[in-house]
MIPA-704558 format. One record per residue (C-alpha): residue number from 1; residue in one letter; x, y, z. Coordinates in nm, 3 decimals, padded with zeros to 5 digits. Layout:
+-----+------+---------+---------+---------+
:  nr : rest :    east :   north :      up :
+-----+------+---------+---------+---------+
: NUM :    A :       X :       Y :       Z :
...
+-----+------+---------+---------+---------+
% end
This chain:
+-----+------+---------+---------+---------+
:  nr : rest :    east :   north :      up :
+-----+------+---------+---------+---------+
:   1 :    M : -03.688 :  06.565 :  02.456 :
:   2 :    I : -03.476 :  06.698 :  02.204 :
:   3 :    L : -03.305 :  06.378 :  01.996 :
:   4 :    R : -03.029 :  06.384 :  01.801 :
:   5 :    P : -03.037 :  06.340 :  01.393 :
:   6 :    Y : -02.911 :  05.977 :  01.477 :
:   7 :    Q : -03.163 :  05.868 :  01.715 :
:   8 :    V : -03.430 :  06.058 :  01.527 :
:   9 :    E : -03.305 :  05.805 :  01.236 :
:  10 :    S : -03.247 :  05.500 :  01.459 :
:  11 :    I : -03.687 :  05.546 :  01.544 :
:  12 :    G : -03.741 :  05.588 :  01.179 :
:  13 :    D : -03.582 :  05.265 :  01.109 :
:  14 :    L : -03.730 :  05.069 :  01.335 :
:  15 :    R : -04.085 :  05.162 :  01.226 :
:  16 :    E : -04.006 :  05.052 :  00.879 :
:  17 :    Q : -03.844 :  04.719 :  00.951 :
:  18 :    F : -04.226 :  04.706 :  01.165 :
:  19 :    R : -04.371 :  04.827 :  00.847 :
:  20 :    Q : -04.206 :  04.519 :  00.676 :
:  21 :    G : -04.332 :  04.288 :  00.830 :
:  22 :    H : -04.054 :  04.174 :  01.106 :
:  23 :    T : -04.148 :  04.147 :  01.478 :
:  24 :    K : -03.844 :  04.102 :  01.633 :
:  25 :    I : -03.597 :  04.376 :  01.598 :
:  26 :    V : -03.236 :  04.447 :  01.733 :
:  27 :    L : -03.163 :  04.828 :  01.793 :
:  28 :    A : -02.813 :  04.886 :  01.758 :
:  29 :    A : -02.619 :  05.093 :  01.877 :
:  30 :    P : -02.287 :  05.170 :  02.087 :
:  31 :    T : -02.313 :  05.219 :  02.477 :
:  32 :    G : -02.373 :  05.614 :  02.570 :
:  33 :    S : -02.504 :  05.635 :  02.246 :
:  34 :    G : -02.898 :  05.687 :  02.435 :
:  35 :    K : -03.071 :  05.382 :  02.355 :
:  36 :    S : -03.295 :  05.451 :  02.640 :
:  37 :    V : -03.359 :  05.777 :  02.516 :
:  38 :    M : -03.478 :  05.648 :  02.185 :
:  39 :    M : -03.693 :  05.372 :  02.354 :
:  40 :    L : -03.846 :  05.667 :  02.587 :
:  41 :    E : -03.978 :  05.832 :  02.274 :
:  42 :    I : -04.128 :  05.531 :  02.125 :
:  43 :    I : -04.265 :  05.457 :  02.510 :
:  44 :    Q : -04.404 :  05.804 :  02.516 :
:  45 :    G : -04.585 :  05.798 :  02.167 :
:  46 :    A : -04.758 :  05.407 :  02.249 :
:  47 :    E : -04.895 :  05.598 :  02.570 :
:  48 :    K : -05.041 :  05.830 :  02.415 :
:  49 :    K : -05.201 :  05.588 :  02.154 :
:  50 :    G : -05.349 :  05.387 :  02.454 :
:  51 :    S : -05.109 :  05.086 :  02.391 :
:  52 :    R : -04.974 :  04.919 :  02.655 :
:  53 :    S : -04.567 :  04.904 :  02.673 :
:  54 :    L : -04.349 :  04.695 :  02.898 :
:  55 :    F : -03.966 :  04.709 :  02.900 :
:  56 :    I : -03.756 :  04.437 :  03.062 :
:  57 :    C : -03.422 :  04.517 :  03.222 :
:  58 :    E : -03.188 :  04.233 :  03.379 :
:  59 :    R : -03.131 :  04.351 :  03.745 :
:  60 :    R : -03.332 :  04.587 :  03.993 :
:  61 :    I : -03.116 :  04.854 :  03.948 :
:  62 :    L : -03.134 :  04.896 :  03.616 :
:  63 :    V : -03.541 :  04.899 :  03.658 :
:  64 :    E : -03.485 :  05.191 :  03.938 :
:  65 :    Q : -03.243 :  05.385 :  03.689 :
:  66 :    F : -03.505 :  05.322 :  03.405 :
:  67 :    S : -03.817 :  05.453 :  03.618 :
:  68 :    R : -03.597 :  05.759 :  03.685 :
:  69 :    H : -03.615 :  05.819 :  03.325 :
:  70 :    L : -03.991 :  05.740 :  03.251 :
:  71 :    D : -04.054 :  06.008 :  03.552 :
:  72 :    S : -03.835 :  06.285 :  03.404 :
:  73 :    I : -04.070 :  06.309 :  03.089 :
:  74 :    G : -04.381 :  06.220 :  03.287 :
:  75 :    V : -04.452 :  05.897 :  03.197 :
:  76 :    D : -04.680 :  05.743 :  03.440 :
:  77 :    H : -04.620 :  05.365 :  03.482 :
:  78 :    G : -04.576 :  05.060 :  03.680 :
:  79 :    V : -04.282 :  04.851 :  03.842 :
:  80 :    L : -04.369 :  04.508 :  03.813 :
:  81 :    M : -04.163 :  04.373 :  04.158 :
:  82 :    A : -04.276 :  04.217 :  04.483 :
:  83 :    N : -04.330 :  04.460 :  04.747 :
:  84 :    H : -04.233 :  04.787 :  04.522 :
:  85 :    W : -04.409 :  05.104 :  04.657 :
:  86 :    R : -04.451 :  05.158 :  04.283 :
:  87 :    F : -04.637 :  04.822 :  04.203 :
:  88 :    R : -04.948 :  04.902 :  03.976 :
:  89 :    P : -05.030 :  04.614 :  03.751 :
:  90 :    H : -05.316 :  04.802 :  03.532 :
:  91 :    A : -05.079 :  05.070 :  03.449 :
:  92 :    K : -05.018 :  05.096 :  03.058 :
:  93 :    V : -04.665 :  05.082 :  03.116 :
:  94 :    Q : -04.473 :  04.880 :  03.335 :
:  95 :    V : -04.119 :  04.821 :  03.411 :
:  96 :    A : -03.950 :  04.484 :  03.535 :
:  97 :    S : -03.642 :  04.226 :  03.539 :
:  98 :    A : -03.625 :  03.944 :  03.351 :
:  99 :    Q : -03.562 :  03.799 :  03.692 :
: 100 :    T : -03.945 :  03.926 :  03.857 :
: 101 :    L : -04.099 :  03.792 :  03.520 :
: 102 :    E : -03.902 :  03.472 :  03.511 :
: 103 :    R : -04.087 :  03.397 :  03.830 :
: 104 :    M : -04.411 :  03.483 :  03.707 :
: 105 :    E : -04.665 :  03.208 :  03.676 :
: 106 :    S : -04.774 :  03.458 :  03.337 :
: 107 :    W : -04.705 :  03.798 :  03.221 :
: 108 :    P : -04.963 :  04.065 :  03.173 :
: 109 :    A : -05.073 :  04.141 :  02.795 :
: 110 :    F : -04.847 :  04.379 :  02.661 :
: 111 :    D : -04.867 :  04.567 :  02.270 :
: 112 :    L : -04.517 :  04.663 :  02.277 :
: 113 :    V : -04.203 :  04.489 :  02.444 :
: 114 :    F : -03.783 :  04.666 :  02.511 :
: 115 :    I : -03.554 :  04.451 :  02.625 :
: 116 :    D : -03.257 :  04.646 :  02.739 :
: 117 :    E : -02.907 :  04.493 :  02.743 :
: 118 :    L : -03.056 :  04.226 :  02.513 :
: 119 :    H : -02.726 :  04.011 :  02.472 :
: 120 :    A : -02.785 :  03.996 :  02.874 :
: 121 :    C : -03.181 :  03.901 :  02.880 :
: 122 :    M : -03.186 :  03.633 :  02.649 :
: 123 :    R : -03.319 :  03.418 :  02.972 :
: 124 :    K : -03.563 :  03.117 :  02.929 :
: 125 :    S : -03.861 :  03.349 :  03.042 :
: 126 :    V : -03.787 :  03.602 :  02.744 :
: 127 :    V : -03.705 :  03.294 :  02.503 :
: 128 :    A : -04.046 :  03.148 :  02.582 :
: 129 :    M : -04.208 :  03.508 :  02.524 :
: 130 :    L : -04.082 :  03.510 :  02.206 :
: 131 :    K : -04.187 :  03.151 :  02.097 :
: 132 :    A : -04.544 :  03.167 :  02.259 :
: 133 :    R : -04.613 :  03.515 :  02.091 :
: 134 :    P : -04.477 :  03.550 :  01.724 :
: 135 :    D : -04.689 :  03.879 :  01.634 :
: 136 :    L : -04.568 :  04.096 :  01.955 :
: 137 :    K : -04.362 :  04.360 :  01.862 :
: 138 :    V : -04.028 :  04.342 :  02.052 :
: 139 :    I : -03.721 :  04.595 :  02.030 :
: 140 :    G : -03.407 :  04.431 :  02.199 :
: 141 :    A : -03.156 :  04.677 :  02.269 :
: 142 :    T : -02.803 :  04.647 :  02.281 :
: 143 :    A : -02.455 :  04.764 :  02.206 :
: 144 :    T : -02.337 :  04.405 :  02.138 :
: 145 :    P : -02.560 :  04.175 :  01.969 :
: 146 :    F : -02.363 :  03.867 :  01.964 :
: 147 :    H : -02.554 :  03.634 :  02.192 :
: 148 :    P : -02.598 :  03.317 :  01.989 :
: 149 :    A : -02.984 :  03.313 :  02.065 :
: 150 :    I : -03.050 :  03.651 :  01.964 :
: 151 :    A : -03.031 :  03.529 :  01.557 :
: 152 :    E : -03.253 :  03.260 :  01.631 :
: 153 :    H : -03.551 :  03.544 :  01.749 :
: 154 :    F : -03.452 :  03.832 :  01.612 :
: 155 :    T : -03.495 :  03.909 :  01.189 :
: 156 :    A : -03.360 :  04.261 :  01.191 :
: 157 :    I : -03.107 :  04.457 :  01.316 :
: 158 :    T : -03.110 :  04.830 :  01.317 :
: 159 :    S : -02.740 :  05.027 :  01.284 :
: 160 :    V : -02.701 :  05.325 :  01.195 :
: 161 :    I : -02.398 :  05.514 :  01.348 :
: 162 :    S : -02.104 :  05.345 :  01.482 :
: 163 :    M : -01.851 :  05.476 :  01.802 :
: 164 :    S : -01.665 :  05.659 :  01.599 :
: 165 :    D : -01.918 :  05.886 :  01.479 :
: 166 :    L : -01.986 :  05.936 :  01.819 :
: 167 :    V : -01.693 :  06.052 :  01.933 :
: 168 :    D : -01.656 :  06.238 :  01.617 :
: 169 :    N : -01.911 :  06.463 :  01.683 :
: 170 :    G : -01.863 :  06.509 :  02.031 :
: 171 :    S : -02.165 :  06.254 :  02.130 :
: 172 :    L : -01.924 :  06.024 :  02.344 :
: 173 :    V : -01.538 :  06.053 :  02.479 :
: 174 :    P : -01.207 :  05.954 :  02.298 :
: 175 :    F : -01.024 :  05.653 :  02.527 :
: 176 :    R : -00.654 :  05.712 :  02.648 :
: 177 :    V : -00.558 :  05.365 :  02.676 :
: 178 :    F : -00.244 :  05.188 :  02.892 :
: 179 :    V : -00.127 :  04.876 :  02.863 :
: 180 :    A : -00.039 :  04.860 :  03.245 :
: 181 :    K :  00.068 :  04.580 :  03.456 :
: 182 :    E : -00.103 :  04.191 :  03.331 :
: 183 :    I : -00.257 :  03.946 :  03.498 :
: 184 :    D : -00.103 :  03.602 :  03.416 :
: 185 :    T : -00.341 :  03.413 :  03.229 :
: 186 :    L : -00.103 :  03.113 :  03.142 :
: 187 :    G : -00.231 :  02.785 :  03.231 :
: 188 :    V : -00.527 :  02.902 :  03.396 :
: 189 :    P : -00.776 :  02.621 :  03.275 :
: 190 :    V : -01.045 :  02.714 :  03.055 :
: 191 :    V : -01.460 :  02.627 :  03.163 :
: 192 :    A : -01.729 :  02.711 :  02.938 :
: 193 :    G : -01.478 :  02.987 :  02.689 :
: 194 :    E : -01.325 :  03.189 :  03.002 :
: 195 :    W : -01.052 :  03.098 :  03.253 :
: 196 :    K : -01.163 :  02.943 :  03.547 :
: 197 :    K : -01.304 :  03.199 :  03.786 :
: 198 :    D : -01.135 :  03.061 :  04.079 :
: 199 :    E : -00.732 :  03.011 :  03.961 :
: 200 :    L : -00.823 :  03.377 :  03.743 :
: 201 :    E : -00.895 :  03.511 :  04.085 :
: 202 :    K : -00.612 :  03.388 :  04.247 :
: 203 :    R : -00.408 :  03.509 :  03.980 :
: 204 :    G : -00.576 :  03.924 :  03.994 :
: 205 :    Q : -00.451 :  03.901 :  04.416 :
: 206 :    Q : -00.081 :  03.809 :  04.266 :
: 207 :    I : -00.043 :  04.165 :  04.113 :
: 208 :    V : -00.310 :  04.416 :  04.342 :
: 209 :    G : -00.015 :  04.610 :  04.394 :
: 210 :    D :  00.126 :  04.629 :  04.057 :
: 211 :    I : -00.263 :  04.755 :  03.995 :
: 212 :    V : -00.231 :  05.040 :  04.303 :
: 213 :    T :  00.030 :  05.166 :  04.165 :
: 214 :    D : -00.023 :  05.194 :  03.816 :
: 215 :    Y : -00.344 :  05.373 :  03.868 :
: 216 :    V : -00.142 :  05.620 :  04.099 :
: 217 :    R :  00.142 :  05.696 :  03.861 :
: 218 :    I : -00.137 :  05.716 :  03.550 :
: 219 :    S : -00.369 :  05.935 :  03.744 :
: 220 :    Q : -00.110 :  06.186 :  03.855 :
: 221 :    E :  00.078 :  06.199 :  03.503 :
: 222 :    V : -00.242 :  06.225 :  03.333 :
: 223 :    F : -00.494 :  06.413 :  03.581 :
: 224 :    G : -00.262 :  06.543 :  03.810 :
: 225 :    G : -00.476 :  06.316 :  04.059 :
: 226 :    Y : -00.767 :  06.103 :  04.128 :
: 227 :    R : -01.090 :  06.121 :  03.905 :
: 228 :    K : -01.364 :  05.921 :  03.971 :
: 229 :    T : -01.319 :  05.574 :  03.879 :
: 230 :    I : -01.447 :  05.199 :  03.800 :
: 231 :    C : -01.273 :  04.895 :  03.844 :
: 232 :    F : -01.359 :  04.541 :  03.687 :
: 233 :    S : -01.219 :  04.271 :  03.880 :
: 234 :    C : -01.243 :  03.899 :  03.906 :
: 235 :    G : -01.408 :  03.836 :  04.173 :
: 236 :    V : -01.504 :  03.945 :  04.556 :
: 237 :    A : -01.203 :  03.824 :  04.682 :
: 238 :    H : -00.985 :  03.999 :  04.466 :
: 239 :    G : -01.199 :  04.337 :  04.504 :
: 240 :    A : -01.171 :  04.304 :  04.883 :
: 241 :    D : -00.784 :  04.303 :  04.830 :
: 242 :    L : -00.817 :  04.592 :  04.598 :
: 243 :    V : -01.043 :  04.793 :  04.885 :
: 244 :    R : -00.771 :  04.742 :  05.118 :
: 245 :    R : -00.457 :  04.797 :  04.934 :
: 246 :    F : -00.611 :  05.156 :  04.783 :
: 247 :    G : -00.717 :  05.237 :  05.109 :
: 248 :    E : -00.354 :  05.176 :  05.217 :
: 249 :    A : -00.255 :  05.413 :  04.919 :
: 250 :    G : -00.547 :  05.660 :  05.026 :
: 251 :    I : -00.789 :  05.596 :  04.812 :
: 252 :    N : -01.156 :  05.542 :  04.876 :
: 253 :    A : -01.271 :  05.281 :  04.720 :
: 254 :    V : -01.653 :  05.071 :  04.766 :
: 255 :    Q : -01.688 :  04.713 :  04.618 :
: 256 :    L : -02.026 :  04.581 :  04.521 :
: 257 :    T : -02.098 :  04.234 :  04.496 :
: 258 :    Y : -02.379 :  04.002 :  04.438 :
: 259 :    K : -02.358 :  03.936 :  04.803 :
: 260 :    D : -02.466 :  04.317 :  04.890 :
: 261 :    D : -02.877 :  04.367 :  04.940 :
: 262 :    E : -03.004 :  04.601 :  04.692 :
: 263 :    E : -03.067 :  04.885 :  04.928 :
: 264 :    Y : -02.676 :  04.889 :  05.003 :
: 265 :    K : -02.615 :  04.883 :  04.624 :
: 266 :    S : -02.844 :  05.169 :  04.546 :
: 267 :    Q : -02.707 :  05.361 :  04.871 :
: 268 :    V : -02.410 :  05.347 :  04.732 :
: 269 :    L : -02.454 :  05.403 :  04.353 :
: 270 :    E : -02.672 :  05.724 :  04.493 :
: 271 :    D : -02.367 :  05.845 :  04.693 :
: 272 :    F : -02.097 :  05.811 :  04.403 :
: 273 :    A : -02.340 :  05.977 :  04.130 :
: 274 :    K : -02.292 :  06.308 :  04.353 :
: 275 :    A : -02.035 :  06.530 :  04.229 :
: 276 :    D : -01.916 :  06.611 :  04.559 :
: 277 :    T : -01.907 :  06.213 :  04.669 :
: 278 :    E : -01.605 :  06.099 :  04.921 :
: 279 :    I : -01.588 :  05.749 :  04.730 :
: 280 :    Q : -01.338 :  05.782 :  04.450 :
: 281 :    M : -01.344 :  05.437 :  04.306 :
: 282 :    L : -01.631 :  05.206 :  04.243 :
: 283 :    I : -01.505 :  04.826 :  04.236 :
: 284 :    S : -01.727 :  04.506 :  04.105 :
: 285 :    A : -01.640 :  04.210 :  03.907 :
: 286 :    D : -01.978 :  04.193 :  03.700 :
: 287 :    I : -02.250 :  04.421 :  03.861 :
: 288 :    L : -02.162 :  04.760 :  03.718 :
: 289 :    T : -02.055 :  04.614 :  03.317 :
: 290 :    R : -02.349 :  04.653 :  03.160 :
: 291 :    G : -02.628 :  04.924 :  03.147 :
: 292 :    Y : -02.449 :  05.148 :  03.448 :
: 293 :    D : -02.456 :  05.519 :  03.313 :
: 294 :    Q : -02.288 :  05.747 :  03.565 :
: 295 :    T : -02.153 :  05.973 :  03.333 :
: 296 :    D : -01.857 :  06.187 :  03.498 :
: 297 :    V : -01.648 :  05.846 :  03.563 :
: 298 :    E : -01.285 :  05.926 :  03.384 :
: 299 :    H : -01.094 :  05.654 :  03.430 :
: 300 :    V : -01.170 :  05.283 :  03.451 :
: 301 :    I : -00.957 :  04.976 :  03.508 :
: 302 :    L : -01.009 :  04.640 :  03.343 :
: 303 :    A : -00.850 :  04.405 :  03.602 :
: 304 :    R : -01.086 :  04.095 :  03.543 :
: 305 :    P : -00.899 :  03.893 :  03.231 :
: 306 :    L : -01.132 :  03.782 :  02.942 :
: 307 :    K : -01.113 :  03.482 :  02.686 :
: 308 :    K : -01.357 :  03.514 :  02.424 :
: 309 :    S : -01.618 :  03.728 :  02.560 :
: 310 :    F : -01.601 :  04.083 :  02.310 :
: 311 :    S : -01.916 :  04.193 :  02.444 :
: 312 :    S : -01.808 :  04.238 :  02.822 :
: 313 :    H : -01.464 :  04.395 :  02.711 :
: 314 :    V : -01.738 :  04.621 :  02.528 :
: 315 :    Q : -01.971 :  04.678 :  02.792 :
: 316 :    M : -01.654 :  04.751 :  03.046 :
: 317 :    V : -01.527 :  05.032 :  02.837 :
: 318 :    G : -01.786 :  05.168 :  02.788 :
: 319 :    R : -01.872 :  05.251 :  03.091 :
: 320 :    G : -01.633 :  05.559 :  03.080 :
: 321 :    A : -01.728 :  05.687 :  02.718 :
: 322 :    R : -02.040 :  05.943 :  02.789 :
: 323 :    P : -01.982 :  06.275 :  02.778 :
: 324 :    H : -01.952 :  06.518 :  03.058 :
: 325 :    L : -01.910 :  06.869 :  03.176 :
: 326 :    G : -01.497 :  06.881 :  03.168 :
: 327 :    K : -01.463 :  06.522 :  03.101 :
: 328 :    K : -01.187 :  06.560 :  02.746 :
: 329 :    F : -01.152 :  06.115 :  02.775 :
: 330 :    C : -01.140 :  05.863 :  02.953 :
: 331 :    V : -00.885 :  05.690 :  03.070 :
: 332 :    I : -00.861 :  05.314 :  03.022 :
: 333 :    Q : -00.599 :  05.131 :  03.264 :
: 334 :    D : -00.582 :  04.763 :  03.114 :
: 335 :    N : -00.419 :  04.523 :  03.427 :
: 336 :    A : -00.607 :  04.235 :  03.192 :
: 337 :    G : -00.454 :  04.193 :  02.862 :
: 338 :    N : -00.826 :  04.284 :  02.703 :
: 339 :    W : -00.753 :  04.519 :  02.474 :
: 340 :    L : -00.464 :  04.400 :  02.274 :
: 341 :    R : -00.648 :  04.082 :  02.284 :
: 342 :    F : -00.975 :  04.208 :  02.106 :
: 343 :    A : -00.758 :  04.477 :  01.919 :
: 344 :    E : -00.895 :  04.315 :  01.584 :
: 345 :    S : -01.283 :  04.310 :  01.682 :
: 346 :    W : -01.267 :  04.661 :  01.847 :
: 347 :    G : -01.128 :  04.798 :  01.572 :
: 348 :    E : -01.424 :  04.670 :  01.387 :
: 349 :    L : -01.699 :  04.733 :  01.597 :
: 350 :    Y : -01.555 :  05.113 :  01.659 :
: 351 :    E : -01.521 :  05.227 :  01.331 :
: 352 :    H : -01.861 :  05.061 :  01.147 :
: 353 :    G : -02.098 :  04.957 :  01.449 :
: 354 :    A : -02.302 :  04.590 :  01.489 :
: 355 :    Q : -02.454 :  04.541 :  01.126 :
: 356 :    S : -02.504 :  04.183 :  01.123 :
: 357 :    L : -02.713 :  03.935 :  01.367 :
: 358 :    E : -02.465 :  03.668 :  01.298 :
: 359 :    S : -02.118 :  03.748 :  01.467 :
: 360 :    D : -01.881 :  03.551 :  01.565 :
: 361 :    A : -01.702 :  03.806 :  01.784 :
: 362 :    D : -01.808 :  03.649 :  02.111 :
: 363 :    K : -01.727 :  03.261 :  01.989 :
: 364 :    K : -01.408 :  03.288 :  01.808 :
: 365 :    A : -01.063 :  03.221 :  01.982 :
: 366 :    R : -00.834 :  03.474 :  01.958 :
: 367 :    K : -00.411 :  03.425 :  01.940 :
: 368 :    E : -00.254 :  03.563 :  02.249 :
: 369 :    P : -00.032 :  03.909 :  02.168 :
: 370 :    S :  00.338 :  03.784 :  02.235 :
: 371 :    D :  00.590 :  03.917 :  02.504 :
: 372 :    K :  00.759 :  04.135 :  02.195 :
: 373 :    E :  00.409 :  04.263 :  02.038 :
: 374 :    K :  00.245 :  04.373 :  02.391 :
: 375 :    T :  00.591 :  04.556 :  02.384 :
: 376 :    A :  00.571 :  04.738 :  02.066 :
: 377 :    A :  00.259 :  04.843 :  02.126 :
: 378 :    K :  00.322 :  05.112 :  02.399 :
: 379 :    C :  00.517 :  05.416 :  02.522 :
: 380 :    P :  00.838 :  05.224 :  02.710 :
: 381 :    R :  00.816 :  05.511 :  02.914 :
: 382 :    C :  00.406 :  05.578 :  03.052 :
: 383 :    S :  00.267 :  05.274 :  02.945 :
: 384 :    A :  00.059 :  05.412 :  02.687 :
: 385 :    L : -00.091 :  05.240 :  02.421 :
: 386 :    W :  00.032 :  05.352 :  02.075 :
: 387 :    P : -00.212 :  05.457 :  01.796 :
: 388 :    A : -00.188 :  05.223 :  01.513 :
: 389 :    H :  00.161 :  05.355 :  01.265 :
: 390 :    S :  00.272 :  05.541 :  01.525 :
: 391 :    D :  00.489 :  05.560 :  01.798 :
: 392 :    T :  00.420 :  05.848 :  01.973 :
: 393 :    C :  00.201 :  05.841 :  02.253 :
: 394 :    A : -00.056 :  06.124 :  02.360 :
+-----+------+---------+---------+---------+
% end
């Protein structure tokens, strides 16, 4: 592997933190920066020294994805998953989902553990492992280290580059944001800090036609046609309505949900990854939020309003950040109001990166922008978000 300078610096910083006595370190870097590449480099080096490494993913789709990455650099490994064709528990490198490990009576012995999408993997089994083995070296990778339990168990953070820097050097693409017809959240009850799912989904279903209309208009005006797209819905029923209405507009959209079996999801993702795929859009409430890295996605629709979860906002937007041949930018079509709601936190993270384990980014209540502020933030003709201190859209 040929590492970029900031990746080399990140790995060097991680090693220095270990030398200083830290055993639980967060690798913080923007979505699309290549955190997997950095961990692959460390795993490959550890394997050559005879050390045992475990890579933990949030879900099976990501287990398969990282297994392919290991294959691509020739690292022999096993997958800790019942009935998996690659179940080889004696291999020095193992890949497993947090759910699988949670069902195991005891974990195998490892010298080094990697936790991908750390903010989403702080499950009981993982936390128990962190508590039980204080001397075990653990690297937790995330673009959004805002989970409250992270600071309880990790003592250091490595963060050497921001999203702004990566856009400037061409490692990520910029965004063109369109403030589109918004799902109305007024009066929706709040449960555990977020709008109640069932009621929010009903609100989302009320503007399905507007979301499709906005998509058609923005796609034609910006691209002159449709580009590979990911749409984040409020839930399964909302996603099904979107599939139907997009289909009526001649757009082939496929929904992925927690109800689908793993084989079906894998087949759909494999098809969507093809350059000549007939699937124009994937729709999901949550499955594609974290870790999914299809680089040729050029249009992301935010149709799932978030009240406090800035992490989820960053992860959803990040699905379109990766560069691809011929890709100049990614369109963000915001039908959720999320972009303006999280504008302050986004600006801070975008320019400076995640620098602390004590962030309140997922905790603090945010003032809803007024109708006047929303109107003033976008071009009245095309709904493109105006850059700061400007009244001209791109």
